[in-house]
C-alpha positions in Angstrom: 0.0 0.0 0.0 1.3 3.5 -0.8 0.3 6.3 1.5 1.0 9.9 1.7 2.6 10.9 5.0 0.6 13.4 7.1 3.8 15.5 7.5 4.2 15.7 3.7 1.2 17.5 2.1 2.5 16.9 -1.5 -0.2 15.5 -3.8 -0.1 12.0 -5.3 1.7 11.6 -8.5 -0.2 12.9 -11.5 -1.4 10.8 -14.4 -0.3 11.7 -18.0 -3.2 13.3 -19.9 -3.4 14.5 -23.5 -4.9 17.9 -22.8 -4.5 20.6 -20.2 -7.5 21.1 -17.9 -8.3 24.3 -19.8 -8.3 22.5 -23.2 -10.4 19.7 -21.7 -12.9 22.2 -20.3 -13.0 24.1 -23.6 -13.8 20.8 -25.4 -16.6 20.2 -22.9 -18.1 23.6 -23.3 -18.0 23.3 -27.1 -19.8 20.0 -26.9 -22.6 21.7 -24.9 -22.8 24.8 -27.1 -21.5 27.0 -24.2 -19.0 29.9 -24.5 -15.7 29.9 -22.6 -15.8 33.2 -20.8 -12.9 35.0 -19.1 -14.5 34.1 -15.8 -14.5 30.4 -16.6 -10.9 30.6 -17.8 -9.9 32.4 -14.6 -11.6 29.7 -12.5 -9.8 26.9 -14.3 -6.6 28.7 -13.6 -7.4 29.2 -9.9 -8.5 25.7 -9.3 -5.8 23.9 -11.2 -2.8 26.0 -10.2 -2.8 24.5 -6.8 -3.7 21.1 -5.4 -6.1 21.1 -2.4 -9.5 19.9 -1.4 -11.9 22.8 -1.1 -15.5 23.8 -0.9 -17.1 26.6 -2.9 -16.9 29.1 0.0 -13.2 28.4 0.4 -12.6 29.1 -3.3 -14.7 32.2 -3.2 -12.7 33.6 -0.3 -9.5 33.2 -2.4 -10.9 35.1 -5.4 -10.8 38.8 -6.0 -13.5 40.9 -4.3 -16.4 42.6 -6.1 -15.1 45.6 -8.1 -11.6 44.1 -8.5 -10.2 42.6 -11.7 -11.2 39.0 -12.3 -14.1 39.2 -9.9 -16.4 36.1 -10.2 -19.9 36.1 -8.6 -21.0 33.4 -6.2 -23.6 31.9 -8.6 -21.0 31.8 -11.4 -18.6 29.9 -9.1 -21.2 27.3 -8.1 -22.3 26.9 -11.7 -18.8 26.5 -13.0 -17.9 24.0 -10.3 -20.8 21.9 -11.5 -19.5 22.2 -15.0 -16.0 21.2 -13.9 -17.5 18.0 -12.4 -19.6 17.3 -15.5 -16.5 17.8 -17.7 -14.5 15.2 -15.6 -12.1 17.8 -14.2 -13.2 17.6 -10.5 -14.7 15.1 -8.2 -17.4 16.2 -5.7 -18.2 14.4 -2.5 -20.0 15.2 0.8 -18.2 15.7 4.1 -19.9 17.1 7.2 -22.8 18.3 5.1 -20.7 20.3 2.7 -19.7 19.6 -0.9 -15.9 19.1 -1.2 -14.1 19.2 -4.5 -10.8 17.7 -5.6 -8.9 17.3 -8.8 -10.0 14.3 -11.0 -8.5 15.0 -14.4 -4.9 13.8 -14.5 -5.0 12.4 -11.0 -4.9 8.8 -9.9 -7.7 6.8 -8.3 -7.2 7.3 -4.5 -8.9 7.2 -1.2 -9.0 9.4 1.9 -8.5 9.3 5.7 -10.6 12.1 7.2 -9.9 13.6 10.7 -13.2 14.5 12.3 -11.4 16.8 14.7 -9.3 19.1 12.5 -11.0 18.2 9.2 -7.7 17.2 7.5 -8.0 14.9 4.5 -5.1 12.6 3.8 -4.9 11.0 0.4 -3.6 7.5 -0.2 -3.6 4.8 -2.8 -4.1 1.1 -2.0 -3.7 -1.8 -4.3 -5.4 -4.0 -1.7 -8.6 -1.8 -1.8 -8.7 -1.9 -5.6 -8.3 -5.7 -5.5 -11.2 -6.0 -3.0 -13.3 -3.7 -5.3 -12.6 -5.9 -8.3 -13.2 -9.2 -6.4 -16.6 -7.9 -5.1 -17.6 -6.5 -8.5 -16.7 -9.8 -10.2 -18.7 -11.8 -7.7 -21.7 -9.7 -8.5 -21.1 -9.7 -12.3 -20.5 -6.0 -12.1 -18.0 -3.7 -13.9 -16.6 -1.3 -11.4 -15.2 1.9 -12.9 -14.3 3.8 -9.7 -15.1 4.0 -6.0 -15.0 6.5 -3.1 -13.6 5.3 0.2 -13.3 7.7 3.1 -12.2 6.5 6.5 -13.4 8.8 9.3 -11.3 8.9 12.4 -8.8 11.1 14.3 -5.3 11.9 13.0 -2.2 11.3 15.0 -1.8 15.0 15.8 -5.3 15.4 17.2 -5.0 12.1 19.1 -1.9 13.4 20.8 -3.6 16.6 21.8 -6.6 14.6 23.1 -4.4 12.3 25.2 -2.4 15.2 26.6 -5.7 17.0 27.5 -6.9 13.8 29.3 -3.7 13.6 31.4 -4.2 17.2 32.4 -7.8 16.6 33.4 -6.7 13.8 35.8 -4.3 16.1 37.8 
Protein backbone atom coordinates (compact mmCIF):
# COMPACT_ATOMS: atom_id res chain seq x y z
CA UNK A 1 0.00 0.00 0.00
CA UNK A 2 1.25 3.48 -0.84
CA UNK A 3 0.29 6.26 1.54
CA UNK A 4 1.05 9.94 1.73
CA UNK A 5 2.62 10.92 5.01
CA UNK A 6 0.60 13.41 7.09
CA UNK A 7 3.79 15.49 7.47
CA UNK A 8 4.20 15.71 3.67
CA UNK A 9 1.23 17.52 2.10
CA UNK A 10 2.48 16.86 -1.46
CA UNK A 11 -0.19 15.50 -3.79
CA UNK A 12 -0.13 12.03 -5.27
CA UNK A 13 1.74 11.62 -8.55
CA UNK A 14 -0.22 12.95 -11.52
CA UNK A 15 -1.36 10.79 -14.40
CA UNK A 16 -0.33 11.66 -17.97
CA UNK A 17 -3.15 13.32 -19.91
CA UNK A 18 -3.37 14.50 -23.52
CA UNK A 19 -4.90 17.93 -22.82
CA UNK A 20 -4.52 20.64 -20.22
CA UNK A 21 -7.48 21.14 -17.86
CA UNK A 22 -8.35 24.30 -19.83
CA UNK A 23 -8.30 22.46 -23.17
CA UNK A 24 -10.44 19.67 -21.73
CA UNK A 25 -12.91 22.22 -20.33
CA UNK A 26 -13.03 24.11 -23.64
CA UNK A 27 -13.83 20.84 -25.42
CA UNK A 28 -16.62 20.15 -22.89
CA UNK A 29 -18.09 23.65 -23.31
CA UNK A 30 -18.00 23.34 -27.08
CA UNK A 31 -19.83 20.00 -26.91
CA UNK A 32 -22.57 21.69 -24.85
CA UNK A 33 -22.76 24.78 -27.06
CA UNK A 34 -21.48 27.04 -24.25
CA UNK A 35 -19.02 29.92 -24.46
CA UNK A 36 -15.71 29.90 -22.63
CA UNK A 37 -15.82 33.23 -20.82
CA UNK A 38 -12.92 35.02 -19.14
CA UNK A 39 -14.48 34.13 -15.78
CA UNK A 40 -14.50 30.41 -16.61
CA UNK A 41 -10.88 30.58 -17.80
CA UNK A 42 -9.89 32.39 -14.61
CA UNK A 43 -11.61 29.74 -12.46
CA UNK A 44 -9.84 26.91 -14.31
CA UNK A 45 -6.56 28.68 -13.60
CA UNK A 46 -7.40 29.24 -9.91
CA UNK A 47 -8.52 25.66 -9.28
CA UNK A 48 -5.77 23.87 -11.21
CA UNK A 49 -2.75 25.98 -10.24
CA UNK A 50 -2.81 24.48 -6.77
CA UNK A 51 -3.72 21.11 -5.37
CA UNK A 52 -6.06 21.14 -2.42
CA UNK A 53 -9.47 19.91 -1.39
CA UNK A 54 -11.88 22.81 -1.13
CA UNK A 55 -15.52 23.78 -0.92
CA UNK A 56 -17.14 26.59 -2.91
CA UNK A 57 -16.92 29.06 -0.01
CA UNK A 58 -13.18 28.44 0.40
CA UNK A 59 -12.65 29.06 -3.31
CA UNK A 60 -14.75 32.23 -3.21
CA UNK A 61 -12.68 33.55 -0.27
CA UNK A 62 -9.52 33.19 -2.39
CA UNK A 63 -10.95 35.06 -5.38
CA UNK A 64 -10.82 38.83 -5.99
CA UNK A 65 -13.51 40.91 -4.27
CA UNK A 66 -16.38 42.60 -6.08
CA UNK A 67 -15.11 45.56 -8.09
CA UNK A 68 -11.61 44.08 -8.47
CA UNK A 69 -10.20 42.63 -11.68
CA UNK A 70 -11.20 39.00 -12.30
CA UNK A 71 -14.14 39.17 -9.89
CA UNK A 72 -16.42 36.12 -10.22
CA UNK A 73 -19.87 36.11 -8.64
CA UNK A 74 -20.96 33.39 -6.21
CA UNK A 75 -23.59 31.95 -8.61
CA UNK A 76 -20.99 31.76 -11.39
CA UNK A 77 -18.57 29.92 -9.08
CA UNK A 78 -21.22 27.34 -8.13
CA UNK A 79 -22.35 26.87 -11.74
CA UNK A 80 -18.77 26.54 -13.01
CA UNK A 81 -17.85 24.01 -10.31
CA UNK A 82 -20.81 21.88 -11.48
CA UNK A 83 -19.50 22.20 -15.03
CA UNK A 84 -15.99 21.15 -13.91
CA UNK A 85 -17.50 18.01 -12.37
CA UNK A 86 -19.59 17.29 -15.49
CA UNK A 87 -16.48 17.80 -17.65
CA UNK A 88 -14.53 15.23 -15.59
CA UNK A 89 -12.12 17.79 -14.19
CA UNK A 90 -13.19 17.62 -10.54
CA UNK A 91 -14.74 15.08 -8.19
CA UNK A 92 -17.35 16.23 -5.70
CA UNK A 93 -18.17 14.44 -2.46
CA UNK A 94 -19.97 15.23 0.78
CA UNK A 95 -18.16 15.73 4.10
CA UNK A 96 -19.90 17.06 7.18
CA UNK A 97 -22.82 18.31 5.10
CA UNK A 98 -20.72 20.32 2.65
CA UNK A 99 -19.68 19.61 -0.92
CA UNK A 100 -15.93 19.13 -1.19
CA UNK A 101 -14.10 19.24 -4.51
CA UNK A 102 -10.81 17.68 -5.59
CA UNK A 103 -8.90 17.27 -8.84
CA UNK A 104 -9.98 14.32 -10.96
CA UNK A 105 -8.49 14.96 -14.40
CA UNK A 106 -4.86 13.83 -14.51
CA UNK A 107 -5.05 12.43 -11.00
CA UNK A 108 -4.93 8.77 -9.92
CA UNK A 109 -7.74 6.80 -8.25
CA UNK A 110 -7.20 7.31 -4.54
CA UNK A 111 -8.94 7.21 -1.19
CA UNK A 112 -8.97 9.37 1.93
CA UNK A 113 -8.47 9.35 5.66
CA UNK A 114 -10.59 12.12 7.21
CA UNK A 115 -9.88 13.56 10.66
CA UNK A 116 -13.19 14.48 12.27
CA UNK A 117 -11.42 16.84 14.71
CA UNK A 118 -9.27 19.08 12.47
CA UNK A 119 -11.00 18.18 9.16
CA UNK A 120 -7.71 17.19 7.52
CA UNK A 121 -7.98 14.92 4.47
CA UNK A 122 -5.07 12.55 3.85
CA UNK A 123 -4.91 10.98 0.40
CA UNK A 124 -3.61 7.49 -0.19
CA UNK A 125 -3.62 4.78 -2.81
CA UNK A 126 -4.07 1.11 -1.99
CA UNK A 127 -3.65 -1.82 -4.35
CA UNK A 128 -5.42 -3.97 -1.74
CA UNK A 129 -8.58 -1.81 -1.81
CA UNK A 130 -8.65 -1.90 -5.62
CA UNK A 131 -8.27 -5.69 -5.53
CA UNK A 132 -11.17 -6.00 -3.05
CA UNK A 133 -13.29 -3.74 -5.28
CA UNK A 134 -12.55 -5.91 -8.31
CA UNK A 135 -13.22 -9.16 -6.44
CA UNK A 136 -16.56 -7.91 -5.08
CA UNK A 137 -17.58 -6.52 -8.47
CA UNK A 138 -16.67 -9.78 -10.22
CA UNK A 139 -18.66 -11.84 -7.71
CA UNK A 140 -21.73 -9.72 -8.54
CA UNK A 141 -21.07 -9.72 -12.29
CA UNK A 142 -20.52 -5.97 -12.14
CA UNK A 143 -17.99 -3.74 -13.92
CA UNK A 144 -16.57 -1.28 -11.42
CA UNK A 145 -15.17 1.94 -12.87
CA UNK A 146 -14.30 3.79 -9.70
CA UNK A 147 -15.09 4.03 -6.03
CA UNK A 148 -15.03 6.50 -3.15
CA UNK A 149 -13.64 5.32 0.15
CA UNK A 150 -13.31 7.75 3.07
CA UNK A 151 -12.19 6.48 6.47
CA UNK A 152 -13.38 8.78 9.28
CA UNK A 153 -11.32 8.95 12.44
CA UNK A 154 -8.80 11.05 14.32
CA UNK A 155 -5.34 11.91 12.97
CA UNK A 156 -2.21 11.34 15.04
CA UNK A 157 -1.79 15.04 15.84
CA UNK A 158 -5.34 15.37 17.19
CA UNK A 159 -5.04 12.07 19.09
CA UNK A 160 -1.87 13.35 20.80
CA UNK A 161 -3.62 16.60 21.76
CA UNK A 162 -6.56 14.63 23.14
CA UNK A 163 -4.39 12.28 25.21
CA UNK A 164 -2.40 15.24 26.59
CA UNK A 165 -5.69 16.99 27.52
CA UNK A 166 -6.94 13.82 29.26
CA UNK A 167 -3.74 13.61 31.35
CA UNK A 168 -4.19 17.24 32.42
CA UNK A 169 -7.83 16.56 33.42
CA UNK A 170 -6.70 13.79 35.79
CA UNK A 171 -4.35 16.09 37.75
